[in-house]
C-alpha positions as CSV (number, residue, x, y, z in Angstrom):
1,M,6.1,24.0,-3.8
2,S,7.1,24.1,-7.4
3,N,10.7,23.4,-6.4
4,V,9.7,20.3,-4.6
5,I,9.9,16.8,-6.2
6,S,8.0,13.8,-4.9
7,I,9.7,10.3,-5.3
8,I,7.7,7.3,-4.9
9,L,9.4,4.0,-4.6
10,G,7.7,1.3,-6.5
11,G,9.0,-1.4,-4.4
12,G,10.6,-4.8,-5.1
13,K,9.2,-8.1,-5.7
14,G,7.0,-7.9,-2.8
15,A,7.7,-11.6,-1.5
16,R,5.6,-11.2,1.5
17,L,2.5,-10.4,-0.4
18,Y,3.0,-13.4,-2.8
19,P,0.8,-14.7,-4.9
20,L,-1.0,-11.2,-4.6
21,T,2.4,-10.1,-6.5
22,K,2.7,-12.9,-8.6
23,E,1.8,-10.8,-11.8
24,R,1.8,-7.2,-10.6
25,A,4.1,-4.8,-8.4
26,K,3.5,-4.5,-4.9
27,P,2.0,-0.7,-5.3
28,A,-0.4,-2.0,-7.9
29,V,-2.3,-4.6,-5.6
30,P,-6.0,-3.7,-5.6
31,F,-7.0,-2.2,-2.3
32,G,-10.2,-0.9,-0.4
33,A,-12.7,-2.2,-3.2
34,K,-11.7,0.3,-5.8
35,Y,-8.2,1.4,-5.3
36,R,-4.4,0.6,-5.8
37,I,-2.0,0.8,-2.9
38,V,-0.2,3.3,-4.9
39,D,-3.0,6.0,-5.0
40,I,-2.4,6.5,-1.3
41,P,1.3,8.2,-1.5
42,I,0.2,9.9,-4.9
43,S,-3.0,11.2,-3.4
44,N,-1.1,12.6,-0.2
45,S,1.5,14.3,-2.5
46,I,-1.2,16.0,-4.6
47,N,-3.2,17.0,-1.5
48,S,-0.2,18.5,0.0
49,G,0.7,20.5,-3.2
50,F,3.5,18.6,-4.4
51,R,2.3,17.8,-8.1
52,Q,5.6,16.8,-9.5
53,M,5.9,13.1,-8.9
54,Y,8.6,10.3,-10.2
55,V,7.4,6.7,-9.5
56,L,10.4,4.3,-9.7
57,T,9.5,0.9,-10.7
58,Q,11.2,-2.3,-11.4
59,F,9.7,-5.6,-10.7
60,N,6.5,-6.9,-12.4
61,S,5.5,-3.2,-13.3
62,A,3.3,-3.5,-16.5
63,S,-0.3,-3.1,-14.6
64,L,1.3,-0.4,-12.5
65,H,2.5,1.7,-15.5
66,L,-1.2,1.1,-16.9
67,H,-2.9,2.1,-13.9
68,L,-0.6,5.4,-13.5
69,A,-0.8,6.4,-17.3
70,S,-4.6,6.1,-17.0
71,T,-5.2,7.7,-13.8
72,Y,-3.0,10.7,-13.3
73,I,-3.3,13.0,-16.2
74,F,-2.6,16.8,-15.7
75,D,-3.7,19.4,-17.9
76,Q,-1.7,21.5,-20.0
77,F,-2.2,24.5,-17.7
78,S,-1.0,22.7,-14.6
79,P,2.8,22.1,-13.6
80,G,2.0,18.7,-12.3
81,F,3.0,15.1,-13.5
82,V,3.4,11.8,-12.6
83,E,6.3,10.3,-14.7
84,I,7.4,6.5,-14.5
85,L,11.0,5.9,-14.3
86,A,11.7,2.2,-14.8
87,A,14.8,0.6,-14.3
88,E,17.0,1.0,-17.2
89,Q,20.3,0.1,-18.7
90,T,22.6,2.8,-19.6
91,Y,26.3,3.1,-20.7
92,S,27.1,4.2,-17.0
93,N,24.6,1.6,-15.2
94,S,24.1,-1.6,-16.4
95,S,22.5,-3.3,-13.2
96,W,18.8,-3.1,-11.8
97,Y,18.2,-1.1,-8.8
98,E,19.7,-2.7,-5.7
99,G,17.6,-0.9,-3.1
100,T,15.7,2.4,-2.2
101,A,18.7,4.5,-2.2
102,D,20.0,2.8,-5.3
103,A,17.1,3.5,-7.4
104,V,17.0,6.9,-6.4
105,R,20.9,7.4,-7.2
106,K,20.6,5.9,-10.7
107,N,17.7,8.6,-11.4
108,L,19.3,11.6,-10.2
109,Q,20.3,12.9,-13.9
110,H,16.5,12.7,-14.5
111,F,15.7,15.0,-11.3
112,R,18.4,17.3,-11.8
113,T,16.5,18.7,-15.0
114,Q,13.7,20.0,-12.8
115,Q,16.3,22.1,-10.7
116,P,14.6,20.8,-7.3
117,S,15.2,22.5,-4.0
118,H,14.0,19.5,-2.2
119,Y,13.0,15.7,-2.4
120,V,10.1,14.1,-0.9
121,I,10.8,10.2,-0.7
122,L,7.6,8.3,-0.2
123,S,7.1,4.4,-0.1
124,G,4.6,2.9,-2.5
125,D,2.9,0.5,-0.2
126,Q,1.7,2.3,2.8
127,L,-1.7,3.2,3.9
128,Y,-1.8,6.8,5.7
129,R,-3.3,10.2,5.1
130,M,-0.5,12.9,6.1
131,D,-0.3,16.6,5.1
132,L,3.1,16.5,3.8
133,R,3.2,20.5,3.7
134,K,3.5,20.7,7.6
135,M,6.4,18.1,7.4
136,Y,8.1,20.4,4.7
137,E,7.3,23.6,6.8
138,Q,9.0,22.0,10.1
139,H,12.0,20.8,7.6
140,I,12.5,24.5,6.4
141,E,11.9,26.2,9.9
142,S,14.2,23.9,11.7
143,G,16.9,24.2,9.2
144,A,17.1,20.6,8.8
145,E,19.0,18.9,5.9
146,I,17.0,15.8,6.2
147,T,13.8,15.3,7.9
148,V,12.5,11.8,8.9
149,A,8.7,11.1,9.4
150,C,8.1,9.0,12.5
151,T,5.3,7.4,14.3
152,P,4.3,6.5,17.9
153,V,4.5,2.7,18.4
154,T,4.6,0.2,21.3
155,R,7.5,-1.9,22.3
156,E,6.1,-5.0,20.6
157,V,5.7,-3.2,17.2
158,A,9.2,-1.4,17.5
159,A,11.0,-4.8,17.3
160,D,10.0,-4.8,13.4
161,L,11.1,-1.1,12.7
162,G,13.8,1.4,12.9
163,I,13.5,3.3,16.1
164,L,14.6,7.1,16.6
165,D,15.7,8.9,19.7
166,I,15.4,12.8,19.5
167,D,16.2,15.8,21.7
168,S,14.1,18.6,22.6
169,R,14.4,20.4,19.1
170,H,13.3,17.0,17.5
171,R,16.9,16.6,16.2
172,I,17.6,12.8,15.9
173,T,20.4,11.6,18.1
174,E,20.2,7.8,17.6
175,F,18.8,5.2,15.4
176,V,18.2,1.6,16.2
177,E,17.3,-0.8,13.5
178,K,14.7,-3.6,14.6
179,P,15.8,-3.9,18.1
180,P,14.5,-7.4,19.4
181,L,12.4,-7.5,22.3
182,E,15.2,-8.8,24.9
183,R,17.2,-5.7,24.1
184,D,16.7,-2.8,26.6
185,I,15.8,0.4,24.6
186,S,14.0,2.2,27.4
187,H,16.3,5.0,27.0
188,L,14.7,5.8,23.7
189,G,11.1,6.5,25.1
190,V,10.1,10.0,24.5
191,T,6.9,10.5,26.4
192,E,8.4,13.7,28.4
193,R,9.6,15.3,25.4
194,E,8.1,18.7,24.0
195,G,5.9,18.4,21.1
196,I,5.3,14.7,21.6
197,P,1.5,13.8,21.6
198,P,0.6,13.2,25.1
199,Q,-1.6,10.2,24.2
200,M,1.6,8.3,23.5
201,K,2.1,7.4,27.1
202,E,-1.6,6.4,27.8
203,T,-1.5,4.0,24.9
204,G,1.9,2.6,25.6
205,R,3.3,3.9,22.3
206,I,6.3,5.5,23.7
207,Y,8.9,4.7,20.9
208,L,9.0,7.0,17.7
209,A,9.4,4.5,14.6
210,S,10.8,5.5,11.2
211,M,7.8,5.6,8.5
212,G,10.4,5.2,5.5
213,I,9.1,9.1,4.5
214,Y,12.1,11.5,4.0
215,I,12.6,15.2,3.2
216,F,16.1,15.9,1.6
217,S,17.4,19.3,0.6
218,A,18.6,18.7,-2.8
219,E,22.4,19.4,-2.0
220,R,22.0,17.0,1.0
221,M,20.7,14.3,-1.4
222,E,23.5,14.6,-3.7
223,T,26.1,14.2,-0.8
224,A,24.0,11.5,1.0
225,L,24.1,9.2,-2.3
226,D,27.9,9.8,-3.2
227,N,28.6,6.3,-2.4
228,S,27.7,2.7,-2.9
229,M,24.9,2.4,-0.3
230,T,21.8,0.7,-1.5
231,D,19.0,1.7,1.1
232,F,17.7,4.6,2.9
233,G,16.5,3.0,6.0
234,K,19.3,0.6,7.1
235,E,22.3,2.9,5.6
236,I,21.7,6.2,4.2
237,I,19.6,7.6,7.2
238,P,21.8,6.1,10.1
239,R,25.0,7.5,8.5
240,A,23.4,10.8,8.1
241,I,22.5,10.8,11.8
242,D,26.0,10.5,12.7
243,H,26.9,13.5,10.8
244,G,24.1,15.5,12.2
245,G,21.4,17.9,10.4
246,V,18.8,15.2,10.7
247,Y,15.5,15.9,12.2
248,A,12.1,14.0,12.9
249,Y,8.6,14.9,12.2
250,V,6.0,13.5,14.5
251,F,2.9,12.0,12.8
252,D,0.3,10.6,15.2
253,G,-2.3,9.9,12.6
254,F,-3.0,6.3,11.2
255,W,-0.2,4.7,9.4
256,E,0.0,1.0,8.2
257,D,2.9,-0.7,6.3
258,I,0.9,-3.4,4.2
259,G,3.6,-5.9,4.1
260,T,2.3,-9.3,4.6
261,I,-0.9,-11.2,3.7
262,R,-2.2,-11.0,7.0
263,N,-1.6,-7.2,7.5
264,F,-3.2,-6.8,3.9
265,Y,-6.3,-8.8,4.7
266,E,-6.9,-7.3,7.9
267,T,-6.2,-3.7,7.0
268,N,-8.8,-4.1,4.3
269,L,-11.7,-5.7,6.4
270,D,-11.0,-3.0,8.7
271,L,-12.1,-0.3,6.3
272,A,-15.7,-2.0,6.4
273,D,-15.9,-1.4,10.1
274,I,-18.3,1.1,11.6
275,N,-15.4,3.1,12.8
276,P,-12.5,2.2,10.9
277,A,-9.1,3.1,11.6
278,F,-8.4,4.7,8.2
279,N,-11.2,7.1,6.9
280,F,-11.7,7.3,3.1
281,Y,-14.6,9.6,3.8
282,D,-12.7,12.7,3.8
283,E,-13.5,15.4,1.3
284,Q,-10.8,17.6,2.2
285,M,-8.0,15.1,1.4
286,P,-9.5,12.4,-1.0
287,I,-7.7,9.4,-2.2
288,Y,-7.7,9.5,-6.1
289,T,-8.0,6.6,-8.3
290,R,-8.6,5.7,-12.0
291,R,-12.2,7.0,-13.2
292,R,-13.9,4.1,-14.6
293,D,-17.6,5.3,-15.5
294,L,-19.1,2.1,-14.2
295,P,-22.8,1.8,-13.3
296,A,-24.1,1.9,-9.8
297,S,-23.7,-1.5,-7.9
298,K,-27.2,-3.6,-7.8
299,F,-28.1,-5.7,-4.9
300,N,-31.1,-7.9,-5.3
301,S,-32.8,-9.0,-2.2
302,C,-29.3,-9.3,-0.3
303,R,-28.3,-9.3,3.6
304,I,-25.3,-7.1,3.9
305,S,-23.4,-6.1,7.1
306,N,-20.1,-4.3,7.5
307,T,-19.3,-4.5,3.8
308,L,-17.9,-2.2,1.2
309,A,-18.7,-2.6,-2.4
310,A,-17.4,-0.8,-5.2
311,D,-18.9,0.2,-8.6
312,G,-20.4,-2.0,-11.3
313,C,-21.4,-5.0,-9.1
314,V,-24.6,-7.2,-9.2
315,I,-25.2,-9.4,-6.2
316,T,-28.3,-11.5,-6.1
317,D,-30.0,-13.0,-3.0
318,S,-26.7,-13.5,-0.9
319,T,-25.4,-12.7,2.4
320,L,-22.4,-10.8,2.9
321,S,-20.8,-9.7,6.2
322,G,-17.5,-8.0,7.3
323,S,-16.1,-8.2,3.4
324,I,-14.8,-6.1,0.7
325,V,-16.3,-6.1,-2.8
326,G,-14.3,-5.1,-5.7
327,I,-15.5,-3.6,-8.9
328,R,-17.6,-5.6,-11.5
329,T,-18.0,-8.4,-9.1
330,F,-21.0,-10.6,-9.8
331,I,-22.4,-12.9,-6.8
332,E,-25.1,-15.3,-7.6
333,S,-28.1,-16.2,-5.6
334,G,-27.6,-18.5,-2.4
335,S,-24.2,-17.6,-1.7
336,E,-22.6,-16.4,1.6
337,L,-19.5,-14.6,2.2
338,D,-17.9,-13.8,5.7
339,G,-14.7,-12.0,6.1
340,V,-13.8,-12.0,2.3
341,V,-11.7,-9.6,0.0
342,L,-12.9,-9.8,-3.3
343,M,-10.9,-7.8,-5.8
344,G,-13.4,-8.0,-8.7
345,A,-12.8,-8.0,-12.5
346,D,-11.2,-5.9,-15.1
347,Y,-14.1,-6.4,-17.7
348,Y,-17.7,-8.0,-18.2
349,E,-18.2,-11.0,-19.8
350,T,-20.7,-11.3,-22.9
351,D,-23.4,-14.0,-22.8
352,R,-21.5,-15.8,-25.8
353,Q,-18.4,-15.6,-23.6
354,K,-20.1,-17.3,-20.8
355,A,-21.9,-19.8,-23.0
356,D,-18.5,-20.9,-24.4
357,N,-17.0,-21.2,-21.2
358,R,-20.0,-23.1,-19.9
359,R,-19.5,-25.6,-22.6
360,R,-15.9,-26.2,-21.2
361,K,-17.3,-26.4,-17.8
362,I,-15.5,-23.2,-16.9
363,P,-17.4,-21.1,-14.2
364,D,-18.5,-17.4,-14.9
365,L,-16.4,-14.3,-13.4
366,G,-17.3,-13.9,-9.8
367,I,-19.1,-16.0,-7.3
368,G,-21.4,-18.8,-8.3
369,R,-24.6,-20.0,-6.8
370,N,-25.0,-21.6,-3.2
371,T,-21.1,-20.8,-2.6
372,K,-19.9,-20.4,1.0
373,I,-16.4,-18.4,1.6
374,R,-14.9,-17.3,4.8
375,N,-11.6,-15.9,5.7
376,A,-10.3,-15.7,2.1
377,I,-8.7,-13.4,-0.5
378,I,-10.3,-13.4,-4.1
379,D,-8.1,-11.9,-6.6
380,K,-9.1,-10.2,-9.9
381,N,-10.8,-12.0,-12.6
382,A,-11.4,-15.1,-10.4
383,R,-13.9,-17.8,-11.2
384,V,-15.4,-19.7,-8.2
385,G,-18.2,-22.2,-9.6
386,N,-21.4,-23.2,-8.0
387,G,-21.7,-25.2,-4.6
388,V,-18.2,-24.4,-3.5
389,Q,-17.1,-24.2,0.1
390,I,-13.8,-22.1,0.7
391,G,-12.4,-21.7,4.4
392,Y,-14.8,-24.6,5.9
393,A,-12.7,-27.6,5.5
394,N,-10.5,-26.7,8.5
395,D,-10.5,-24.6,11.5
396,S,-6.9,-23.5,10.7
397,Y,-4.8,-23.8,7.5
398,T,-1.1,-24.7,7.0
399,D,0.5,-22.2,4.4
400,G,1.3,-23.8,1.1
401,D,0.7,-23.7,-2.7
402,F,-2.3,-26.0,-3.9
403,E,-3.9,-26.9,-7.1
404,H,-6.4,-24.1,-6.8
405,H,-5.4,-21.8,-4.0
406,F,-2.6,-20.8,-2.0
407,V,-2.5,-20.1,1.8
408,R,-0.6,-17.4,3.5
409,D,-0.6,-16.6,7.2
410,G,-3.6,-18.9,7.4
411,I,-5.6,-16.9,4.9
412,I,-6.9,-18.8,1.7
413,I,-6.1,-17.0,-1.7
414,I,-7.4,-17.6,-5.2
415,P,-5.0,-16.0,-7.4
416,K,-5.5,-13.7,-10.2
417,G,-7.5,-15.4,-12.9
418,G,-8.0,-18.4,-10.8
419,V,-10.8,-21.1,-11.5
420,V,-12.5,-23.1,-8.5
421,P,-14.6,-25.7,-10.2
422,D,-18.2,-26.3,-9.2
423,G,-18.6,-28.3,-5.9
424,A,-14.7,-27.8,-4.7
425,A,-14.2,-27.7,-1.1
426,L,-10.8,-25.9,-0.2
């Protein structure tokens, strides 16, 4: 495994997750009460024995850099590392990363110093748990030059993804990028192929979609990037398939591309369900994140159902249902939250800071007294005052940017550091 390098793509602007990406890179967006999205691919890589990792970053990357630097620290007796490679200007390259393939190409000079035999390419914004060693072992046994991880999907989902066709040896023979629903792709169905999970036909997931996870031999990576193509999924992989040597690794576990506000919101809330689709409670393959040494959360006479709460929270005489409560969250008495994703706070306020803010009529960090919120995302360090109502003004909301909030995919978002004054109704 020492010759395998993991490359985690930090992503671009993350426009579909705006305003959560207004001040941070997409992989740095808080997730699941205490994590960041980037913790998922890094943890998968560590758990699989691939401990040499590079994270390629470019846009709004300061908070991502801080999180990585304070979280993934290997001791001097371990060969592991997580190294950040931000977009840089050199004498040979003066432009920013122009795509996933372009980002890797511009950093090959750094990767070569490790003398890798293989590269594992991972996306920094997906939710899944995969033993990448199994994919690597299949890659070696099959003699593949490139292996593409794929997952079974329905025809409706296939319209938004790259769809693969494979032969009995799992060699990829065809690739179709985001086929519209009106296009006939029935010949790509793979229910009768050897090695395909039998439940595919039962669930209607009869098409194999690329997950954007790849393994390249080092030599094949060099030749694949010896051109001006900028994207793996749209250009590099389809071209490589035409030349052969590209195989599929079929993964039938949970996988979700956290690409839109609606998707982010629903995936978060599902974690608080009785039987969530993604299980964080797996001691064999844990998801790592920053150690904060916060106190245990305190619940003072509350009514709570289907809710996750991170460390360091104080919640008093409130009702929470189907919600996610991030670190250091304070919720005052008489408040009600239903279907709310709270990202918490980066710090605790002192009594003096609270007094100074109150004189200026600025609410405390967290949620004030007698406040009702539903179907909303409250970003970090937000201040929601007393007697506020969020999500009760209408049955549905039109997307837009407003004084105190944003609406995306019909979901209300209070931005990072946002302030909602006492008595407001959004």
